[in-house]
Phi, psi and omega in degrees: 000323180301316181297322179295315180295319178298319179297317178299319178296320178294318178297322183292342178282346180281147175285343184273351186224140176233121179258122178238133180265131177266119182299150180298335181268014177295150180298160175302136186213167181294345178289347179293342183281349177142170181296148174215150177231129176268124185234163171231127181286171177299337178268014181066023178273125178289138179225158174225129173259127179243144177253146177214181188302331183254012177143218178219166184215138177260118184257137177233353178301127185306315183294316180295316180297315180299316180297315182285332172296323177293318176300314180299319178299317177298318179298321179294323179295317184279343183287157173292151175298162183307314182296318180291324177296317179297316180297317180293320178295318177297319179298315179297321177297317179299324180290338181272348182277000000 
């Protein structure tokens, strides 16, 4: 677990990645069904990659992408800001040492 938290802290230092922590008391949300990534293709087409028990799937259907973009937006709203997320991750790492 220590290595994972350290890796997240290193990723959060990058300009290409933003790590946001979702508090345990966040409302029930669509993110509980598994990880998702909102992507944009080279042709500027929005895509969403979803993970599930048997693998992952890249979705391009407009309705599915729009729905999952809304889920992602909700998660961003409920998440801690980047500085607070970094601080909480650092604190959790410190508790494991």
